Steps between C-alpha positions, in 0.01 A plus 500: 500500500477125555143376446322321782309193388261267676334185370132415525447125468137400454432137580247255633610140444880489476611303195821399677701788354436770764819439700721517191313803363571696819858378532580625150386858567573536870839671483384735223196647677420726795163347597300189413127469558352154463123535461325167560134484405274297727312381191563498123377798297276281284341262753471391862728233643384278787849344523653827622822441304623847591599369846783293352617803301494708817715240675753507214512880495542513878802269482690703237851601599486874569823620664438867421130505599382602153199268475145582611213253456141618462216248474138594424238469225532704181220499246725531195859482386537869429354587843760283669787649300377855564486426873865399501595805295332723760697337782828573323393860434430548872847358573658764276617243241538637144423189294273200529640182348200297383589140579319170509613197699615319184713772338879477513764757412873469449649719769779650288245634251263614772755706692622678188147579384380631837791743508359670187137543609531867593672599175196695378246688709217445253519117477254348746491136384766262372385191312705180506478221238462145619598145424206269575610157616309183418498192724864538618780753496627334181220622273364841404218608271679664210218740415403603853726798571257782573633787713307570821510790748760408762626830642220743578519836675330469840356853485123453426495831313734345242380140456188290562429126478183449298456129414712205605856618445415787265608848609421841354745788497377840612683785329822312434654236278599136510805313374578136430819306561645245259568139592870578513442785749254323728277198448233343717516121524137406548455149637121519474472151349787333687269309734357160572170398337320571828660844534415590140139395553478730802663785311275496194185472707586781741703775334367809323486323159317194635201548271724436196604149600300178517528125544612452139799727560596303811484173305740643238731622777522157659566319169755750361832367375804684362455566129136600543376860512365645823161668521443799728184691587506678162445166326792572267761220481840594642820330388698355791875558492751295698769713664870424482657657699237604759404868519448509878832545675584357842437756770713580804377445852332793679783628711534874554590626844383177663783304343750761618374454853545126481857544378572767759394257771790284388746791530513534125366730228352459155833612351703226665661279235450180699312356793682194613450194717268520798391856417374385161314207652336725760399747232335234285318348794370841608401607149334165435301530820390853409353402163416138560732338249843344461799575276766336294835677479658516155819646360683538169397277211229342710322837512519542121357151444222562751399830347502346152272217611281712724129496427320833463419671831748300708599734785860557593719727709818675390668665796773747399818323392437160642316199370144477381266318735239310303179454696430129518125444509519122469 
């Protein structure tokens, strides 16, 4: 039986990655709960930064009505995650995908892994190893690859969040994926200086960071080690090629409707002339962007030069439409 999976995204002050995080998992999931705290777990915030996050979440493209936003105050990280887990359980969803607003997945890996979740009745948690990125998508911390609980049974008689992201298993087992099966791309430190300052003063490990750490962060240059909350130096590795793959545009049934409006179908080999122009104008209006049309060798060159996370569309047998955000 195909597993049903919903994500619980706990956030407060969006780091700028929320839209991409959701876009990368949207087609793979049945439900998505975005839980926006009205204050950080570790302190109060007179600036009310959650309002900007709420605005971003409210504007997410949601053609299949999968997204629900809940905003309130939670006293701790594990309380917030448990709340989302309980919502999914009430919805009849089998698995809770534990997801933060700065965690990316490659969709090909994700779809294959989700299909295997129900392979054993006695496995209640699946751990996923991570790549922790430093400063930009070009650098990772070579020693930071801990596996964290990502897929958790929603049934409270089987699992329970206890502290931060930690989960205990009740009467069952857990299993861990390998990087080659499924990897989390954690962009926790891919932020501006201001965003990093907010992060390390507000998140659940805030007591382990101080002004000295922030000074080292600001002055870091490639070739130097990075220092995390553990205080242990971490070697920084430059990636070539990048590990994060470009991700297709959220389409699903909504895209079929757009094509159907033009008396076409997703299986049509071509959309020519005025019909193509009308389609692009309508699609661009729907998602607030514009497109460049590419074919043949131009596509290969574009994909080879594409930066990590650049969105694109591949519609059946016709050309790829690269979203032009410039």
